[in-house]
Structures are given as structure tokens and as C-alpha cells.
C-alpha positions in Angstrom: -17.9 -22.7 -65.7 -17.9 -22.3 -61.5 -20.1 -20.8 -59.9 -20.5 -17.2 -59.0 -22.0 -17.6 -55.3 -22.2 -14.1 -54.7 -24.7 -13.6 -57.3 -24.4 -10.3 -60.1 -23.8 -7.0 -59.1 -27.5 -6.1 -59.7 -28.5 -7.9 -56.7 -26.7 -6.0 -55.0 -28.2 -2.5 -56.4 -31.6 -3.5 -55.8 -33.1 -3.3 -52.5 -36.2 -5.0 -53.1 -34.9 -8.4 -55.0 -33.7 -10.8 -51.5 -30.1 -10.9 -52.0 -27.4 -12.8 -49.4 -25.1 -10.0 -49.8 -25.3 -6.2 -48.5 -27.1 -3.6 -50.9 -24.5 -0.7 -52.5 -25.5 1.4 -49.7 -24.5 -0.8 -46.7 -21.2 -1.7 -48.6 -19.0 1.7 -48.4 -17.1 2.9 -50.8 -13.8 0.1 -50.5 -16.0 -2.5 -51.8 -17.3 -0.5 -54.4 -13.8 0.9 -55.7 -12.8 -2.3 -55.6 -15.5 -3.8 -57.7 -15.0 -1.0 -60.6 -11.1 -1.8 -60.4 -12.4 -5.4 -61.4 -14.2 -3.8 -64.1 -11.7 -1.9 -65.7 -8.8 -4.6 -65.0 -11.4 -6.9 -67.5 -12.0 -4.3 -70.1 -7.9 -3.4 -70.4 -7.2 -7.3 -70.9 -10.3 -7.8 -73.7 -9.1 -4.8 -75.3 -5.2 -5.7 -75.4 -7.2 -8.8 -77.2 -8.9 -6.3 -79.6 -12.4 -7.7 -77.8 -15.1 -5.3 -78.1 -17.2 -6.4 -75.0 -20.7 -4.5 -75.3 -22.6 -5.3 -72.8 -21.4 -3.4 -69.6 -24.4 -3.8 -67.5 -24.7 -5.2 -63.7 -26.5 -7.9 -64.9 -23.0 -9.3 -66.6 -20.8 -8.7 -63.9 -20.8 -12.2 -61.7 -19.5 -11.7 -58.2 -17.7 -15.0 -56.8 -17.2 -16.4 -53.1 -13.5 -14.4 -53.3 -15.2 -11.2 -54.1 -13.6 -11.0 -57.0 -16.0 -9.9 -60.3 -16.0 -11.1 -63.8 -17.2 -10.0 -67.4 -20.1 -12.6 -68.2 -22.6 -13.2 -71.5 -20.1 -12.1 -74.5 -22.8 -13.1 -76.7 -22.3 -9.4 -78.0 -18.9 -8.8 -77.7 -16.7 -8.6 -81.3 -13.4 -9.6 -82.5 -11.8 -6.0 -83.7 -8.9 -5.8 -86.4 -6.0 -4.0 -85.1 -5.5 -0.6 -87.2 
């Protein structure tokens, strides 16, 4: 697994934590929309495979060097049977 050099989204939301990245307030609207779009596309891909993620939180959203955000920690995920 490759390293998420940007850390996680939680480190971007908590100004008390030391971080190389800007906090959400400093980022502005466009990068936040990009992060949300990455999350939505990831969840959509999982749902197409009948997987329920079940653990969506900022700590499980990893930021990579290219700026893309990926879901992590699939321990609570469940494969659902299609109806």
C-alpha cells in the first residue's frame, strides 16, 4: 500500500494538531468540494459492488500527494446481497 503523504482529512480539520497542510478554513471552497467529490465517487464505486462502507469519518479519508482522497479502514464494511 502506498503512503498517504498528505495524512488524513482529520488532520486538516483540527487546527490544534501540527500539520503541513492548510486547515479547512484556509483551504477555501474548491478543495473541499474536490475532497467531497472523491468521497462520493469512492462510495459510489463500493455501492456498485454491493459493499456498505459503515465507517465514514475524517480519520479514514487519506490524502495522497496528488491531492486525491481515498477511503481506508474497511474493517466494518459488509458485502450485501443484491435484491
